[in-house]
Each structure stands twice: as structure tokens, then as C-alpha cells.
N, C-alpha and C positions, 0 to 999 in steps of 0.2 A: 460561583458557583457549585458547589460540590457533586453534586449530582448530577451523572450523566445522562443524557436525556431520553438513549433508547435502553435504558435498564430495566424497565418493565412493558419491556416486547417479548415475546416469545421470539426466540434464536431463529429457529428455519426462517419465521416471516419477515424478519428485520434483515437475515441473507438476504431471503428472494429480492427485500428490495434493492439493496446493493449491488445486486443483480443483472437488476433491469436498470440500475445506473449506469451499470460499466457498459450495459447493451447500447443503451443511448447518446453516451457522451465517449466512450472511448477512440471510439474512431477521430473523431475531432480533436480531443485530444492528443492523438499521437500524430495529429499528420503538422498540430502546433509545435510537439517540440521538436519533431525533426525538421518545421518550417525553423525553428531555435536552433537549431546546428549541432542538437544531440548527439552524439558520437562515443565511442569506443575511448575509457579514462575517465570520462568526466563524474565528478562529484555532485552529488545531484537528492534536494528533502524533499519525501510529499508529504504538503500538512492534507491529513485527515483520507491515508488507504481504503478506504473503507474493506474492500474482497481483495480489495491488493493484483487488480488486475495490472494495470500500469504500473506498480512497482515490478512488477514480478516483471515486466515486457520492458521499463526502461534497463535491470541488470541483464536480462541479456543483450541490451546494449552495449554500454557501458563493458559487459565483460568482466573480464581477472583484473582489467589497475588500474576501474574505476568503483567508486561508489554508493550503493538505493539505502535511502535510510528513511523509511517513513516515522511517522510522527502524531500518532492519534491517542484520544481519552483511553477508548478500550480496540484491542485487536484478536478481539476473540472473534471474528469473523475472518478474519484474514489467515485461510486455512492453510497457506503452505505456511505458515511458521511452524511449526513440526516437522518440515522440512530439514533432513541434516546439515544442510546447506547453506542453513540461514542464523541467522543471531537474533533472538529475544531475549528481549530486556523487561523488565514490565517497573514501576513504579506508582510509589501510591497513585498522582492526582494523573499518569499516563504511562504511554508505552513506544518503546520503540522497537521497530524489527528493521532490522537489514541483515539486505540477503544479500548473495552471490551469486551471479547466474550459472 
């Protein structure tokens, strides 16, 4: 599959949908990650970071000694990718966003 399924959606509507998913699921996701032992220094990979709330939250937990990387077909809805503390590298078929705390 070469076409991103959300490429035809309006950007604002898709960003709103991703934010609703964060609102619905982030609390439970954070609890699961804390229960798994997420601590400073961990190296984390998030597949499909959406708008990036969990990616950013994990970066705050793992701190400067850890690494958090998000892998997604498109990171245009991850608004913090323009943050000077973050690193965004784009490839033809996927995007990788790494963010430091």
C-alpha cells in the first residue's frame, strides 16, 4: 500500500480526530507504561504517534539519558516536530521523529 489512508482528509479534521483519540486513551496508556516500569534512561519506540502526546510525555519521563522515537507514515500532525529540541527525519515511505525532554 503506497497511499496514506488519511491523505485526503482535511488537516484540521484529522488533527482534531487524533486529539480526541489522545483524550480518550492517553490516561490508560500512561498507566500501562508506568506499570511496565517506564523510567529515566529508557529507550522507547512508539509506532503511530498520531499528534504526539504520548511521545512527548515519554520524553519527559526518560529524560536526557533516554531516547524516544516515533515512527509513522506521516508526522504532519505531530505539531512539536518543529520544536528545536526535536529531530525530524523524513523518508519517502515513513517519518521518524525523535524528541528530547
